[in-house]
C-alpha positions in Angstrom: 191.9 71.4 78.4 191.5 73.0 81.8 194.4 75.4 81.3 193.0 76.5 77.9 189.6 77.3 79.4 191.3 79.0 82.4 193.4 81.2 80.1 190.4 82.2 78.1 188.4 83.2 81.1 191.4 85.0 82.6 191.8 87.0 79.5 188.1 88.0 79.5 188.1 88.7 83.2 191.1 91.0 82.7 189.5 92.7 79.8 186.2 93.3 81.7 188.1 94.7 84.7 190.0 97.1 82.5 186.8 98.1 80.7 185.1 98.7 84.0 188.0 100.8 85.3 188.0 102.8 82.0 184.3 103.4 82.4 184.9 104.8 85.9 187.6 107.2 84.5 185.4 108.4 81.7 182.4 108.9 84.1 184.7 110.9 86.4 185.8 113.0 83.4 182.2 113.7 82.5 181.2 114.5 86.1 184.1 116.9 86.4 183.5 118.7 83.1 182.9 122.0 85.0 185.5 121.6 87.7 188.3 124.2 87.3 191.8 122.8 86.6 190.4 119.2 86.3 192.6 117.1 84.0 190.8 114.4 82.0 192.3 110.9 82.3 191.9 107.7 80.2 193.8 104.5 79.5 195.1 103.0 76.3 193.0 99.8 76.5 195.3 97.8 74.1 198.5 98.5 76.0 196.8 98.1 79.4 195.4 94.7 78.4 198.8 93.5 77.0 200.5 94.6 80.1 198.0 93.0 82.4 198.1 89.7 80.5 201.9 89.7 80.5 201.9 90.2 84.3 199.3 87.4 84.7 201.4 85.0 82.6 204.6 85.8 84.4 203.0 85.1 87.7 204.0 88.4 89.3 202.0 88.9 92.4 202.2 91.3 95.2 203.4 89.8 98.5 201.2 90.7 101.4 202.3 90.4 105.0 199.0 91.2 106.7 195.5 90.1 106.0 194.3 93.7 105.6 196.8 94.4 102.8 195.3 95.0 99.3 196.2 92.3 96.8 197.2 93.2 93.3 194.5 92.9 90.7 193.4 94.2 87.3 192.1 97.4 88.7 195.4 98.0 90.6 197.4 97.5 87.4 194.9 99.5 85.4 195.7 102.5 87.6 199.3 102.3 86.3 198.0 102.8 82.7 195.8 105.8 83.5 197.2 108.8 81.7 196.2 112.4 81.4 194.4 113.1 78.1 196.2 115.5 75.8 194.5 118.9 75.6 192.8 119.6 72.3 191.4 123.0 73.0 192.5 125.2 75.8 190.0 126.2 78.4 190.0 129.4 80.4 189.7 127.6 83.7 192.4 124.9 82.9 189.9 122.0 82.5 190.9 119.5 79.8 187.6 117.6 79.5 186.1 117.7 76.0 182.5 116.4 76.3 182.3 115.2 72.7 185.3 113.0 73.2 184.2 111.8 76.6 180.7 110.9 75.4 182.0 109.0 72.4 184.6 107.1 74.4 182.0 106.3 77.1 179.6 104.9 74.5 182.3 102.9 72.7 183.6 101.4 76.0 180.1 100.5 77.1 179.5 98.7 73.8 182.8 96.8 74.1 181.9 95.8 77.6 178.6 94.5 76.5 180.2 92.6 73.7 182.7 91.0 76.1 179.9 89.9 78.4 178.0 88.5 75.5 181.1 86.6 74.3 181.6 85.1 77.8 178.0 84.1 78.0 178.5 82.3 74.7 181.5 80.5 76.0 179.6 79.4 79.1 176.7 78.1 77.0 179.2 76.2 74.8 180.8 74.6 77.9 177.4 73.8 79.3 176.4 72.1 76.0 179.6 70.2 75.9 179.2 68.9 79.5 175.4 68.1 79.4 175.0 67.3 75.7 171.9 69.5 75.5 
């Protein structure tokens, strides 16, 4: 039972970390909409989540030799999935940010993040009810 609960929380933790990283990328794109030669970046959430969960299941972890080294986490693996967005309309200054796409992706990602948090809260309430009977 513990393993099932751990796997469920690990999945949702990974999803939340990836959604938070994607939100940072999208916010960076929006903030740099007027920066010449800025290239918009995003992640394919589905493939990033599948890759992160595969890595978590296989037990692949970074080996650290010093306490100050950075350990691998979802945000570190999320950086591997960050890709440059394909240019839909050329810009004179070389900027590839399309504000309509960025705003829509930002709103969609925020909604998915909120849904994930709501789902986790429901899981915690169910566990609390199972343990306390109230």
